N, C-alpha and C positions, 0 to 999 in steps of 0.2 A: 576704378576710382569713383565713378559716378554713383555706384551702388553704396560705397562707404559714405559718401556725402549725403545721400538720401537717408541712410540710417542715422547719421549724426543729426540731421535736421528733423527727424521724427522720433523722439525718444519714447513716445507712447507706443509705437509699433514694437520697439525693442522690449518694453515692459510686458506687452501682451504676449509676445512670442516666448519670452523667458518664463512668464507666469504660467502659460499654457503647458510648456514643457515640464515645468516643476509639478504642476497639478497632475499631468498624465503619469509622471514618474511615481508620485505618491499613490495614485489610484492603482497602478500596476503592482506596487508593493503590497497594497492592502488586499488585493484580490489574488495574490499568489497562493497556489494550492487549491483554489476553487475551480471547478469545471465550468468554464464559460464558453463551451463549444469547442474546446481544445482536445487534448488527449484524454486518456481513460483514468483521470485522477478521481478517486472516489472512495467509498467505503470498502470496496472489494480489492483484495490484494492480487487475486488471480483465481484461476480454476484449475484443478487437477482432476482429470477424469470428469465425473459428474458432480464432484464436490467443489463448492465455491468457498474460498477461504477469505474471511473478512480481514481487513487491515488490523482491526482491534484484536481479533483472536491471534493473528500472527505476532503482533507486538507483545501481547500478554504471554504467549508461549515462549518467545525469545527472552523476555525478562525473567521467566521462571527457570529456564534451562541454562542460560548463559549469564554469568555474573561479571564478566569482563572480557578482555581480549579485543581482537579486531572486529568491529561491528559488521563490516562487509563480509568477512569470513563467516561470522555467526549467522548472518542472514542467508548466505549461500548454503551453509550446512543445514539449516532448518528447512529451507525450501527443498533441498535434496531429500530430506526425510519425508516431507509431504509427498513428493513425487514417487519415492520408493514405496511408501505406504499405499498410495493409490494403485500403483502397478500390481502389488501383491494382492490387494483386495479385489481388483478386477480379475486377476488370473484365478484366484481362489473361487470367486463367484462363477467364472466361466467353467471351472472344473466341477462345480457343485459342492465344494467343500464349505462346511459351516459348523459352528458349535451351537448346539441347542441352548436355549435360554436357561433351562434347568441346570445344565452342566456348568455354565458360566457362573450362576449363583452358587452352586456347590463349590466351585474352585475359589470363588471370592469370599464366601461367608462360611464355608464348611458344610458338611452334610446336614440335612434337615431331618430331625427325628420327630415323627408325629405320633 
């Protein structure tokens, strides 16, 4: 009871505590999503093998490939694609498989006649 009596007798203390709490709540909301020494929130979505995937690239690809549906399922599916692609490329590289640049151009643009 004496603590309540002290609070009633000192309204300035109540205003300071409530104001400080509100200010910290607003500051926390304003800095949400920024890396202030916490987790790995930043421009990188993650890394698959040696390739780092930026958040911007991931979101752009997701928007181009998926037009609707469950967002979580779309993200998991796209991330699965990146993982599978990295595994295949790493294995092909380890086996020494590659397609020469000239063949890629020929397949893309057709044969070159000089």
